[in-house]
C-alpha positions in Angstrom: -109.6 -128.1 28.4 -108.5 -124.9 29.9 -108.3 -124.6 33.7 -107.4 -121.3 35.2 -106.0 -120.6 38.7 -106.0 -117.0 40.1 -103.8 -115.9 43.0 -105.8 -113.9 45.6 -103.0 -113.7 48.1 -99.4 -114.7 48.8 -98.0 -113.7 45.4 -94.7 -111.8 46.0 -95.5 -111.9 49.9 -96.1 -114.4 52.6 -99.6 -113.8 53.7 -103.1 -114.1 52.5 -102.9 -117.4 50.6 -105.7 -118.0 48.2 -106.0 -119.9 45.1 -109.2 -119.8 43.0 -109.2 -122.9 40.7 -111.8 -122.5 37.9 -112.7 -125.2 35.3 -115.6 -125.6 32.9 -117.6 -127.5 35.6 -116.3 -126.5 39.0 -114.9 -123.4 41.1 -113.0 -124.2 44.2 -110.5 -122.4 46.5 -107.4 -123.5 48.0 -106.9 -121.6 51.3 -108.3 -118.2 52.0 -106.2 -116.5 54.5 -105.7 -113.2 56.1 -103.3 -110.7 54.9 -101.0 -109.6 57.7 -98.2 -107.0 58.3 -99.4 -103.6 58.5 -102.3 -101.2 57.4 -101.6 -101.5 53.7 -101.7 -105.3 53.4 -104.5 -105.6 56.1 -106.7 -103.4 53.7 -106.8 -106.4 51.3 -108.8 -108.5 53.9 -112.1 -108.6 51.9 -113.6 -110.6 49.2 -111.9 -110.2 46.0 -113.8 -108.5 43.2 -115.6 -111.2 41.1 -115.0 -114.1 43.4 -118.8 -114.6 44.3 -118.8 -117.1 47.3 -122.2 -118.5 46.2 -120.7 -120.0 43.0 -117.9 -121.9 44.7 -118.3 -125.6 45.0 -115.8 -126.2 47.9 -112.7 -124.9 49.7 -109.8 -126.9 50.4 -107.6 -126.1 53.5 -103.7 -126.8 53.6 -103.4 -126.0 57.3 -104.8 -123.7 60.2 -102.5 -120.7 60.4 -104.5 -117.2 60.1 -102.7 -116.5 56.8 -104.4 -119.5 55.3 -107.7 -119.6 57.0 -108.4 -116.2 58.2 -110.8 -114.9 55.5 -113.0 -118.2 55.5 -115.9 -116.3 57.6 -116.0 -113.8 54.7 -117.1 -116.6 52.4 -119.9 -118.2 54.6 -121.2 -114.5 55.2 -121.2 -113.9 51.6 -123.3 -116.8 50.8 -121.0 -119.9 50.4 -122.9 -123.0 51.1 -120.5 -125.7 50.2 -117.9 -127.9 52.3 -114.7 -126.7 53.6 -112.2 -129.7 53.5 -109.4 -130.2 56.0 -107.6 -132.7 58.3 -109.5 -133.1 61.6 -106.3 -131.5 63.4 -106.4 -128.5 61.1 -110.3 -128.1 61.8 -109.7 -128.2 65.4 -106.9 -125.7 65.2 -108.7 -123.5 62.6 -111.5 -123.1 65.1 -109.1 -121.8 67.9 -107.4 -119.4 65.6 -110.6 -118.0 64.1 -112.2 -117.6 67.4 -109.3 -115.9 68.6 -109.3 -113.7 65.3 -113.0 -112.6 65.9 -112.3 -111.6 69.4 -109.3 -109.7 68.7 -111.1 -107.9 65.9 -113.8 -106.9 68.3 -111.5 -105.5 70.7 -109.5 -103.5 68.2 -112.7 -102.1 66.4 -114.3 -101.1 69.8 -111.0 -99.4 70.8 -110.9 -97.5 67.4 -114.6 -96.6 67.7 -114.1 -94.9 71.0 -111.6 -92.6 69.3 -113.9 -92.2 66.2 -116.8 -91.3 68.2 -114.9 -88.4 70.1 -114.0 -87.2 66.6 -117.7 -87.4 65.3 -116.7 -90.1 62.6 -118.9 -93.2 62.0 -118.1 -96.5 63.7 -116.1 -99.3 62.1 -117.2 -102.8 61.9 -115.0 -106.0 62.4 -114.4 -108.3 59.4 -116.5 -110.9 61.0 -117.7 -111.9 64.6 -118.1 -115.1 66.7 -121.3 -116.0 65.0 -119.7 -116.0 61.5 -116.9 -118.2 62.9 -119.4 -120.9 64.2 -121.1 -120.9 61.0 -117.9 -121.4 59.1 -116.8 -124.2 61.4 -120.0 -126.0 60.7 -119.0 -126.3 57.1 -115.9 -128.1 57.7 -115.6 -131.8 56.8 -112.6 -134.2 57.7 -110.2 -135.3 55.2 -107.8 -138.1 55.7 -104.1 -138.2 54.5 -103.9 -140.2 51.2 -107.3 -140.8 50.7 -108.8 -139.5 47.3 -112.1 -137.6 47.6 -114.1 -135.5 45.0 -114.7 -131.8 46.3 -116.4 -130.7 43.0 -117.3 -132.1 39.6 -114.6 -133.5 37.7 -112.0 -132.6 40.5 -110.4 -135.4 42.6 -108.2 -134.3 45.8 -105.6 -136.0 47.8 -103.9 -134.8 50.9 -100.3 -135.5 51.8 -98.3 -134.5 55.0 -96.7 -131.2 54.6 -94.6 -131.4 58.0 -95.3 -127.7 58.8 -97.6 -128.0 61.8 -100.0 -130.3 63.2 -102.4 -131.5 60.5 -100.8 -129.4 57.7 -101.0 -130.7 54.2 -100.0 -130.4 50.5 -102.7 -130.9 48.2 -102.8 -132.7 44.8 -105.8 -132.0 42.4 -106.6 -134.3 39.5 -108.8 -132.4 37.0 -110.9 -134.3 34.3 -112.3 -132.3 31.4 -112.9 -133.2 27.7 -111.3 -136.7 28.1 -108.2 -135.5 29.5 -106.7 -135.4 33.2 -104.3 -132.7 34.3 -102.6 -132.6 37.8 -102.0 -129.7 39.9 -100.1 -129.6 43.3 -100.1 -127.0 46.0 -97.4 -127.5 48.3 -98.9 -125.5 51.2 -96.2 -124.4 53.8 -93.7 -127.0 54.0 -91.8 -127.9 57.1 -88.1 -128.6 57.7 -86.8 -132.3 58.3 -87.0 -133.3 61.9 -89.3 -130.7 63.1 -90.4 -131.7 66.4 -93.7 -133.7 67.0 -95.0 -133.7 63.5 -94.0 -136.0 60.6 -91.8 -134.9 57.7 -93.3 -133.7 54.6 -94.2 -136.6 52.1 -93.7 -135.1 48.4 -96.0 -135.9 45.3 -94.4 -137.9 42.5 -96.3 -136.3 39.7 -97.9 -133.0 38.5 -98.4 -130.9 35.5 -98.5 -127.7 37.5 -96.9 -127.1 41.0 -97.4 -124.0 43.2 -94.5 -124.1 45.5 -94.0 -121.9 48.6 -90.7 -119.9 48.7 -90.8 -118.3 52.1 -87.1 -119.2 52.8 -86.2 -120.0 49.1 -83.0 -117.8 49.5 -81.4 -119.5 52.6 -81.3 -122.6 55.0 -81.9 -122.0 58.8 -79.4 -123.4 61.5 -79.5 -127.4 61.4 -81.6 -128.7 64.2 -78.9 -130.6 66.0 -77.0 -127.5 66.3 -80.1 -125.4 67.5 -81.0 -128.0 70.1 -77.3 -128.2 71.3 -77.5 -124.4 71.8 -80.8 -124.7 73.5 -79.6 -127.1 75.9 -76.6 -125.0 77.0 -78.9 -121.9 77.5 -81.4 -124.2 79.6 -78.5 -125.7 81.6 -76.8 -122.7 82.5 -80.1 -120.7 83.3 -80.9 -123.7 85.6 -77.7 -123.8 87.4 -77.8 -119.9 88.1 -81.5 -120.4 89.0 -82.4 -117.7 86.2 -85.9 -117.0 85.3 -86.3 -117.9 81.4 -88.8 -115.9 79.3 -89.8 -117.2 75.9 -91.9 -115.0 73.6 -93.7 -117.8 71.6 -96.5 -118.2 68.9 -99.3 -120.2 70.5 -99.7 -122.7 67.8 -96.9 -124.8 66.7 -93.8 -123.1 68.3 -95.2 -123.2 71.9 -95.6 -127.1 71.5 -92.3 -127.4 69.9 -90.4 -125.7 72.7 -92.4 -127.7 75.5 -91.3 -130.8 73.8 -87.8 -130.0 73.7 -87.8 -128.9 77.3 -89.4 -132.3 78.2 -86.8 -133.9 76.4 -84.0 -132.3 78.6 -85.9 -133.3 81.7 -86.8 -136.9 80.7 -83.2 -137.4 79.8 -82.1 -136.3 83.1 -79.8 -133.5 81.5 -81.6 -130.9 83.6 -83.3 -131.2 86.7 -87.1 -130.5 86.2 -88.3 -127.0 87.1 -91.8 -125.1 86.6 -92.4 -124.2 83.1 -95.5 -121.9 83.1 -97.7 -121.8 79.9 -99.0 -118.2 80.2 -101.3 -118.1 77.3 -104.9 -119.3 77.2 -104.8 -119.9 73.4 -101.4 -121.8 73.8 -103.0 -123.9 76.6 -105.8 -124.8 74.3 -103.6 -125.5 71.2 -101.6 -127.8 73.5 -104.7 -129.7 74.3 -105.5 -130.0 70.7 -102.1 -131.6 70.0 -102.4 -134.0 72.7 -105.7 -135.2 70.9 -103.9 -136.1 67.8 -101.1 -138.5 68.8 -101.7 -140.3 65.5 -100.1 -137.5 63.7 -96.8 -137.4 65.8 -93.5 -138.4 64.2 -91.6 -141.8 64.7 -89.6 -140.2 67.7 -92.7 -139.1 69.5 -94.3 -142.5 69.1 -91.3 -144.8 69.5 -90.0 -143.1 72.6 -93.4 -142.6 74.0 -93.2 -139.0 74.0 -96.7 -138.4 73.5 -98.0 -140.4 76.4 -95.1 -139.4 78.5 -95.8 -135.7 78.0 -99.5 -136.0 78.6 -98.9 -138.1 81.8 -95.8 -136.6 83.4 -95.9 -132.9 82.6 -96.5 -132.0 86.2 -93.8 -129.4 85.6 -96.0 -127.5 83.0 -98.2 -125.2 85.0 -101.1 -123.5 82.7 -101.8 -120.0 83.8 -104.9 -119.2 82.0 -106.3 -116.3 84.2 -104.9 -112.8 84.4 -104.4 -113.0 87.9 -102.4 -116.3 87.8 -100.2 -114.6 85.2 -99.5 -111.6 87.4 -98.4 -114.0 90.3 -95.6 -115.2 88.0 -93.6 -112.0 88.9 -93.0 -113.3 92.4 -92.0 -116.8 91.3 -88.2 -117.7 91.8 -86.0 -119.2 89.3 -85.3 -121.6 87.9 -88.4 -121.4 85.9 -89.4 -120.9 82.2 -92.4 -118.7 81.2 -93.7 -119.0 77.9 -96.3 -116.3 76.6 -97.4 -114.5 73.6 -97.2 -112.6 71.4 -94.4 -114.2 69.5 -92.9 -110.8 68.2 -93.4 -109.3 71.6 -95.8 -106.7 70.2 -98.6 -107.4 72.7 -100.0 -109.9 75.1 -98.7 -111.0 78.6 -95.2 -111.3 77.5 -94.8 -107.6 77.7 -95.6 -107.6 81.2 -92.9 -110.3 82.1 -90.4 -108.5 79.8 -91.2 -105.1 81.6 -90.7 -106.9 85.0 -87.6 -108.8 83.9 -85.4 -107.2 81.3 -83.8 -105.0 83.8 -82.6 -107.8 85.9 -79.3 -109.4 85.0 -80.5 -112.9 86.2 -83.2 -113.1 83.5 -82.7 -114.9 80.3 -84.8 -114.1 77.1 -84.9 -116.8 74.3 -86.2 -115.5 71.0 -87.4 -118.6 69.0 -89.1 -117.1 66.1 -89.1 -114.5 63.4 -89.2 -110.9 64.7 -90.7 -108.2 62.1 -89.1 -105.0 61.5 -89.9 -102.5 64.2 -91.3 -105.1 66.7 -90.1 -105.2 70.3 -88.5 -108.6 69.6 -86.5 -107.2 66.9 -85.1 -104.4 68.8 -84.0 -107.0 71.5 -82.5 -109.2 68.8 -80.7 -106.2 67.7 -79.1 -105.4 71.1 -80.7 -102.1 72.1 -79.7 -100.9 75.4 -83.1 -100.0 76.6 -86.7 -100.4 75.0 -89.9 -98.7 75.7 -92.7 -101.2 76.9 -96.1 -100.2 78.0 -95.2 -96.6 78.1 -92.0 -97.1 80.4 -88.3 -97.1 79.3 -86.7 -100.3 80.5 -83.0 -100.9 80.5 -81.8 -104.2 78.9 -79.7 -106.2 81.3 -81.1 -109.7 80.8 -79.3 -112.2 78.7 -80.9 -112.4 75.2 -80.6 -115.4 73.1 -81.8 -115.8 69.4 -82.3 -119.4 68.2 -83.2 -119.1 64.3 -83.3 -122.9 64.0 -86.8 -123.5 65.2 -88.4 -122.1 62.3 -91.4 -124.5 61.0 -90.7 -123.5 57.2 -88.6 -125.5 54.9 -85.2 -123.8 54.1 -83.9 -123.8 50.6 -82.3 -127.2 50.5 -85.6 -128.8 51.7 -87.8 -126.8 49.2 -85.4 -128.0 46.3 -85.5 -131.7 47.4 -89.2 -131.6 47.6 -89.6 -130.3 44.0 -86.9 -132.6 42.8 -89.4 -135.4 43.4 -91.7 -133.9 40.8 -89.0 -132.7 38.4 -89.0 -135.8 36.2 -92.6 -135.1 35.2 -91.3 -131.7 33.7 -94.2 -129.7 35.3 -94.8 -126.0 35.1 -93.5 -124.4 38.5 -95.1 -121.3 39.9 -93.4 -119.9 43.2 -95.7 -118.2 45.7 -95.8 -117.4 49.4 -92.5 -115.7 49.3 -91.0 -112.2 48.9 -88.7 -111.7 46.0 -85.7 -112.3 48.0 -87.0 -115.7 48.5 -88.5 -116.4 45.3 -85.8 -115.3 42.9 -82.9 -117.3 44.2 -85.0 -120.5 44.4 -86.1 -120.0 40.9 -82.7 -119.8 39.7 -81.6 -122.9 41.3 -84.6 -125.0 40.0 -83.7 -123.6 36.5 -80.0 -124.7 37.0 -80.7 -128.1 38.6 -83.9 -129.0 36.9 -84.1 -127.1 33.5 -87.5 -125.8 34.6 -88.4 -122.2 34.3 -90.5 -121.0 37.3 -93.0 -118.2 37.1 -93.2 -115.6 39.9 -96.8 -114.1 39.7 -98.1 -111.1 41.5 -101.4 -110.5 43.2 -104.4 -111.1 40.8 -102.5 -112.8 38.1 -103.8 -116.1 36.6 -102.1 -119.3 35.4 -103.9 -121.4 32.9 -103.4 -125.0 32.0 
């Protein structure tokens, strides 16, 4: 029996996850995400040569982030007629993220085409539109954690909790051919221990071949208790000074995490409740989706009744979906907290809040996510005295705080612990979803601790079993 798995993304990088699994009788995809991070990477957002969507039996999705689901509409537009398997929370979040992706593409292409028309150039087309997204969502089928199902002839799949975001999963495939069965595991994106709201990752115990993410294979983030202590000190100080707090946050995952920790401080009586403005239509809808899936919440949320308490008592959380509501926030006195996108301060409503507040010493900015090189968020983290926002130079007089411990990705120690559960089976290990600075240190430690020799493939390479 020969099974071939070809990497069509996230090989030597952290976006564009896509694995084509081919056996004698079946062809399936595990994830089909979008490349992100500049024109060079985004140029890869197309159907790989030879993929042929019409020949695919099924797609299995680990979670709803754009770099794992962003190219799915290309499959359906290309003739894919099978099912897309995912947890129900992943399905709901994927619908939100893909619809937003189509809207952003439409806007960006329209803006580019206005310039191209003036230059006498032919118009561009978006990768896909709203209709493509709806046809894609119609192909989704729900998966329950721990329950085996057969997505294609000779292949049985089982999902386990990955702890990265609501509904996120690792996937185990049992492939039967020629009287033999081989087991392949895809880690998906693994979360760190004790991430708010979601349950911790559940490792598999057997595999012949493992595809392991390595985003933070070179380091551990700050422990969560230390991060929460620092977060509490910042919020307490800001409340005492009646400061306005600005939090650039990603709409899905990080926003809900920060809301949860603010609510903890309020419910424990550590900070007197003040208004928390959720200034992002996408984040508002994502938060509603989280509330619809309390069965996926972790033990703390269930035992302490956080899920019900947040939904019932969150009168301090005030959604501002309309643009005019967002603009009125400039006149709201502190203490208050305004959470808006984008997470790297490259676009969105956070730009207007930063332009209005960065030059004021009583403004507090909390950076809670990774800031890409060249982004406005990175320049604030690096302590620039002034920054350009919406065409205007603005002095930075606000208090800027960076909290790296809120990452939703497992650090080096957690990745090693997860693969340790599989090490006794002596699987072949393939490190993906990481740059070389993450993959190489992790590969070295896996060799030293477990005597396994991980492979570090690049885009388009195949692994056979």
